C-alpha positions in Angstrom: 3.2 12.1 -14.8 6.8 12.8 -14.6 8.8 12.9 -11.3 8.8 16.0 -9.2 11.9 18.1 -8.7 14.3 16.1 -6.4 16.1 18.1 -3.8 18.0 15.3 -1.9 19.3 11.9 -2.8 20.1 9.0 -0.5 22.0 5.7 -1.2 21.8 2.4 0.6 23.5 -0.9 0.4 22.4 -4.1 2.3 25.3 -6.7 2.5 23.7 -10.0 3.1 25.1 -13.6 3.0 22.6 -14.5 0.1 22.3 -11.2 -1.9 23.7 -7.7 -1.9 21.2 -4.9 -2.8 21.4 -1.2 -3.4 18.7 1.5 -3.6 18.8 5.1 -4.4 16.1 7.2 -3.0 15.0 10.9 -3.8 13.4 13.4 -1.8 11.1 15.9 -3.5 11.0 19.6 -2.6 7.7 18.9 -1.0 9.2 15.9 1.0 7.8 13.0 -0.9 10.1 10.1 -1.0 10.6 8.3 -4.3 12.7 5.3 -5.3 14.7 6.4 -8.3 16.5 3.1 -8.8 17.4 -0.3 -7.2 19.4 -3.4 -7.9 20.5 -6.7 -6.5 22.9 -9.7 -7.3 24.0 -12.9 -5.6 26.3 -12.1 -2.6 30.0 -12.6 -2.7 32.7 -12.8 0.1 30.2 -12.6 2.9 29.3 -15.4 5.5 26.7 -15.0 8.3 26.8 -11.2 8.0 30.6 -11.0 8.1 33.0 -9.9 5.3 35.3 -13.1 4.6 36.7 -12.2 1.2 37.4 -8.3 0.7 38.1 -8.4 -3.0 35.0 -10.6 -3.8 32.8 -8.3 -1.5 34.1 -5.0 -3.0 33.4 -6.3 -6.5 29.8 -7.4 -5.6 29.1 -4.0 -3.9 30.4 -2.1 -6.8 28.5 -4.1 -9.2 25.1 -3.7 -7.6 25.6 0.0 -7.0 26.2 0.4 -10.7 23.1 -1.5 -11.5 21.0 0.8 -9.1 22.7 4.0 -10.7 21.9 2.7 -14.2 18.2 2.3 -13.1 18.1 5.6 -11.4 19.8 7.5 -14.1 22.0 9.2 -11.5 25.2 8.3 -9.6 25.9 8.3 -5.9 29.1 9.0 -3.8 28.0 8.0 -0.3 25.7 5.2 1.1 24.2 4.1 4.3 25.2 0.6 4.9 23.0 -2.2 6.8 24.7 -4.6 9.1 23.1 -7.8 10.4 25.9 -9.6 12.0 29.1 -8.1 13.7 27.9 -9.2 17.3 25.0 -6.7 17.4 23.9 -5.9 21.0 21.5 -3.3 22.3 21.3 -1.2 25.6 18.8 1.3 27.1 20.4 4.0 29.0 18.1 6.2 31.2 19.1 9.6 32.4 17.0 12.3 34.5 17.7 15.8 35.4 16.0 18.2 37.8 13.8 21.0 36.3 12.3 22.3 39.6 8.6 22.7 38.4 9.5 25.3 35.7 8.7 25.2 32.0 10.9 23.0 30.0 13.0 24.7 27.2 15.0 23.5 24.3 18.2 24.2 26.2 17.0 21.6 28.9 16.8 18.9 26.2 20.2 19.8 25.0 21.8 19.5 28.4 19.9 16.3 29.1 21.1 14.6 25.9 24.7 15.9 26.6 24.5 14.3 30.0 23.3 11.0 28.5 26.3 10.7 26.4 28.2 9.9 29.8 25.8 6.8 30.3 27.1 4.9 27.3 29.0 1.9 28.2 30.4 0.2 25.1 32.4 -2.5 27.0 35.0 -2.6 24.1 32.4 -2.6 21.5 31.8 0.2 18.7 28.7 2.4 19.0 26.8 2.3 15.9 24.2 4.7 17.0 22.9 6.3 20.2 19.4 8.0 19.9 16.8 9.4 22.2 13.8 7.0 22.0 11.3 8.6 24.4 11.3 11.4 27.0 9.8 11.2 30.6 8.1 13.8 32.8 8.5 13.0 36.6 9.0 9.4 35.8 5.9 9.1 33.4 6.8 7.8 29.9 5.3 8.9 26.7 6.3 12.7 26.3 7.1 12.9 22.5 7.9 16.7 22.8 8.4 18.0 26.2 9.4 21.5 25.4 6.8 24.0 26.8 5.6 21.4 29.5 6.2 21.9 33.3 8.0 19.2 35.3 10.0 18.5 38.5 12.3 16.2 36.6 13.0 15.6 32.9 14.2 12.2 31.7 15.2 10.3 28.6 15.5 6.9 27.4 18.5 6.4 25.1 18.7 3.5 22.7 22.4 2.4 22.1 23.4 -0.1 19.4 26.7 -1.7 19.7 28.7 -4.0 17.5 32.1 -5.7 17.4 34.7 -3.2 15.9 36.7 -5.3 13.4 33.7 -6.6 11.4 32.4 -3.2 11.1 35.7 -1.8 9.8 35.8 -4.7 7.4 32.3 -3.6 6.2 33.4 -0.1 5.7 36.5 -1.0 3.9 34.7 -3.1 1.4 32.4 -0.2 0.7 35.2 2.4 0.6 37.3 0.1 -1.7 34.3 0.3 -4.1 34.8 4.0 -4.4 32.0 5.1 -2.0 32.0 6.8 1.3 30.1 5.6 4.3 27.4 7.9 5.7 26.7 5.4 8.7 26.5 1.8 9.4 23.0 1.1 10.5 21.9 -2.1 12.4 19.6 -4.2 10.3 16.9 -4.4 13.0 16.6 -0.7 13.2 16.4 -0.2 9.5 13.9 -3.1 9.2 11.7 -1.8 11.9 11.6 1.6 10.0 10.3 -0.1 7.0 7.6 -2.4 8.3 6.6 -1.6 11.8 4.0 1.1 12.7 4.4 3.3 15.7 1.6 1.6 17.5 3.2 -1.9 17.0 6.4 -0.5 18.6 4.3 0.8 21.4 2.2 -2.2 22.3 5.0 -4.9 22.0 6.2 -6.5 18.8 8.9 -9.1 18.0 10.5 -8.4 14.7 12.0 -11.6 13.4 14.2 -11.0 10.3 15.1 -14.3 8.8 18.3 -14.0 6.6 20.2 -16.5 4.6 22.4 -17.5 7.3 21.3 -15.4 10.4 18.1 -14.5 12.2 17.8 -11.5 14.1 15.1 -11.3 16.8 14.3 -7.6 18.0 11.7 -7.0 20.7 10.1 -3.5 20.6 8.1 -2.3 23.6 7.1 1.2 24.7 8.1 2.7 21.3 11.8 1.4 21.4 13.9 -1.6 20.9 14.3 -3.4 24.1 16.1 -6.5 23.3 18.1 -8.0 20.3 19.4 -11.4 19.8 21.1 -13.2 16.9 20.4 -16.8 15.9 22.9 -18.6 13.7 20.1 -20.1 11.7 18.5 -18.9 8.5 16.8 -20.0 5.3 19.9 -21.2 3.8 19.9 -24.1 6.4 16.5 -25.2 4.8 18.4 -25.2 1.5 21.3 -27.1 2.9 19.2 -29.7 4.4 17.3 -30.4 1.1 20.5 -30.6 -0.8 21.9 -33.1 1.7 18.8 -35.3 2.2 17.9 -35.6 -1.5 21.5 -35.7 -2.9 21.1 -32.6 -5.1 23.1 -29.5 -5.6 22.6 -26.2 -3.5 21.3 -24.3 -6.5 18.8 -27.1 -7.3 17.8 -27.4 -3.7 17.3 -23.6 -3.5 15.1 -23.6 -6.5 13.1 -26.8 -5.1 12.6 -24.7 -1.7 11.2 -21.6 -3.7 9.2 -23.5 -6.3 7.7 -26.3 -4.2 8.6 -25.8 -0.7 6.2 -25.0 2.0 6.1 -25.0 5.9 2.4 -26.2 6.0 1.4 -29.8 5.2 -1.9 -30.6 3.6 -3.8 -34.0 3.2 -2.8 -34.3 -0.4 1.0 -34.1 0.3 1.5 -37.8 0.3 0.0 -38.3 -3.2 1.4 -35.3 -4.9 5.0 -36.0 -6.4 7.5 -33.1 -7.0 10.5 -33.3 -9.3 13.7 -33.0 -7.6 15.5 -31.1 -10.3 13.6 -28.9 -12.7 14.0 -30.1 -16.3 13.6 -28.4 -19.6 10.4 -29.1 -21.5 10.5 -32.5 -23.2 13.5 -33.7 -21.2 13.4 -37.2 -19.6 11.7 -37.7 -16.4 13.7 -37.2 -13.3 13.7 -38.5 -9.7 10.6 -37.4 -7.9 9.6 -37.1 -4.2 6.4 -36.8 -2.4 5.6 -33.2 -1.2 5.1 -34.8 2.3 8.9 -35.5 2.1 9.7 -32.1 1.1 7.6 -30.4 3.7 9.0 -32.7 6.4 12.5 -31.4 5.7 11.4 -27.8 5.5 9.5 -27.9 8.9 12.3 -29.6 10.6 14.6 -26.7 10.0 11.9 -24.1 10.8 11.3 -26.0 13.9 14.8 -25.6 15.0 14.3 -21.9 14.4 11.0 -21.4 16.3 12.4 -23.3 19.3 15.2 -20.6 19.5 12.8 -17.7 19.0 10.6 -19.1 21.9 13.6 -19.5 24.3 14.3 -15.8 23.6 10.7 -14.8 24.2 10.6 -16.7 27.4 13.9 -15.1 28.6 12.3 -11.5 28.1 8.9 -12.5 29.2 7.6 -11.2 25.9 3.8 -11.3 25.3 3.3 -12.1 28.9 1.2 -9.2 30.0 0.3 -7.5 26.8 1.3 -7.2 23.1 2.9 -10.4 21.7 2.6 -9.8 17.9 5.3 -11.3 15.7 6.3 -9.8 12.4 8.4 -12.0 10.1 10.6 -10.4 7.5 13.8 -11.0 5.5 14.3 -13.4 2.5 13.2 -16.3 4.7 9.8 -14.9 5.3 9.1 -15.6 1.7 8.8 -19.1 2.2 5.2 -20.4 1.5 3.2 -21.2 4.8 5.9 -19.8 7.2 3.4 -17.5 8.9 0.9 -20.1 9.5 3.6 -22.4 11.0 5.3 -20.0 13.3 1.8 -18.8 14.5 1.1 -22.3 15.3 4.6 -23.1 17.0 4.7 -19.8 19.0 1.1 -19.4 19.8 0.8 -15.7 19.0 -0.3 -13.7 16.0 2.1 -13.5 13.1 2.2 -11.3 9.9 4.7 -11.0 7.2 6.4 -7.7 7.1 7.1 -6.0 3.7 8.4 -2.5 3.0 6.0 0.3 3.4 4.7 1.7 0.2 7.2 3.9 -1.6 6.6 5.7 -4.8 8.7 3.9 -7.6 9.5 0.7 -5.7 9.6 -2.2 -8.1 7.2 -5.1 -7.3 10.4 -7.3 -7.3 11.8 -5.2 -4.3 8.4 -4.8 -2.4 9.0 -8.1 -0.7 10.2 -9.2 2.7 13.8 -9.8 1.5 14.2 -6.1 0.8 12.8 -4.7 4.0 16.1 -3.7 5.3 17.2 -2.0 2.2 14.0 0.1 2.0 14.4 0.9 5.7 17.9 2.0 5.3 16.7 4.7 2.9 14.0 5.8 5.0 16.3 5.9 8.1 18.6 8.1 5.9 15.9 10.4 4.8 14.5 10.7 8.5 18.0 11.3 9.8 17.4 10.6 13.5 19.4 12.7 16.2 22.5 10.8 17.5 23.5 12.2 20.8 27.2 11.9 20.1 26.9 14.6 17.5 25.2 17.1 19.9 27.7 20.2 20.7 28.6 20.7 24.5 27.4 24.3 24.3 26.8 26.0 27.9 27.0 22.5 29.4 28.3 23.9 32.7 25.1 26.2 33.3 23.2 23.4 35.0 24.3 21.5 37.9 23.2 18.0 38.8 23.1 17.1 42.7 22.2 14.5 44.8 19.6 12.1 43.0 19.1 14.9 40.2 21.2 12.9 37.8 20.1 9.2 37.9 22.0 7.0 35.5 21.5 3.3 34.8 22.1 1.1 32.0 19.9 -1.8 31.3 21.6 -4.4 29.1 19.0 -5.7 26.7 21.2 -8.2 24.9 
């Protein structure tokens, strides 16, 4: 069956330290989302989420976009860009206005969101997005659509994502130098959640742990919104480096060893099973071998460093104390054999692997944890969530905020 008529096209680029990937998503006239083309290649010019070589990064971006365009059979002029580094921090800003018991109208929502803009406290950082997460009626959370309901007070929780300005400008420059315009820079945790967390998981309390090559982002979702975000400078590349160092092999050989034979779970047979350090062509002379137990020991040593840091973050936020507590592992590092079982044992809470939601046309090679952020960027673009900074100030003076009528408080969640 052929593709339906496509009415809109979205382009996305995820710029990671290990790989750079691009995806082109189409939306049919009936609203169905279809992956038209995607591509990836080894990263260049990027370290721990930061652009460190503009020319190399620009070349890699242009190359991967051309691969996606070729697969899609169509070109793109603009893209949504993922950002995992750049000192990401998260804030929740809460605003409340008096309604006086009458029925809430659309205008009230507009006034509330305009008022909420004044609560943003960037502290010298750049605002990536500022979005209404949930509304409250007389202090009670959970009103998805308050229009038409009665209340004495109407409130809203605004989620604000901040980042260091200079790295974001470098990210934009690298993309624009590849002859593409930037629709928006979107934080990787928000994009990731779009692709692999259900609304129920966000409501009950879930930690999304995105393990990249050089950086791991830990995002805690509760009551339907992102409540805390921390970046850990440890990633799957640290496992590769440890294997290369401990066994005296090159990085590309260590990466292959990790992917082909590596595991985070030990078994009784590991001491007897021998693994070649370097993959040889068929018929080539034998090479040095190590026991699988030695390999697993190095892998788990690095994964243990990561789970110790994750545990510290959970304790600081009392995550999973009263309710919830599920952990979702995603990112390229989540593809390591046995990692879910290891992390579940180390953290003492349920763990699952997060992959992109099913999308028509998504290749099997890209339906893996390593491409969750990329798919999430496309979904984010298609859903086009409201940003309170883009709301016009129409008729702002027709409502007065007095006394405790306007309550503002910013909860740093970083």
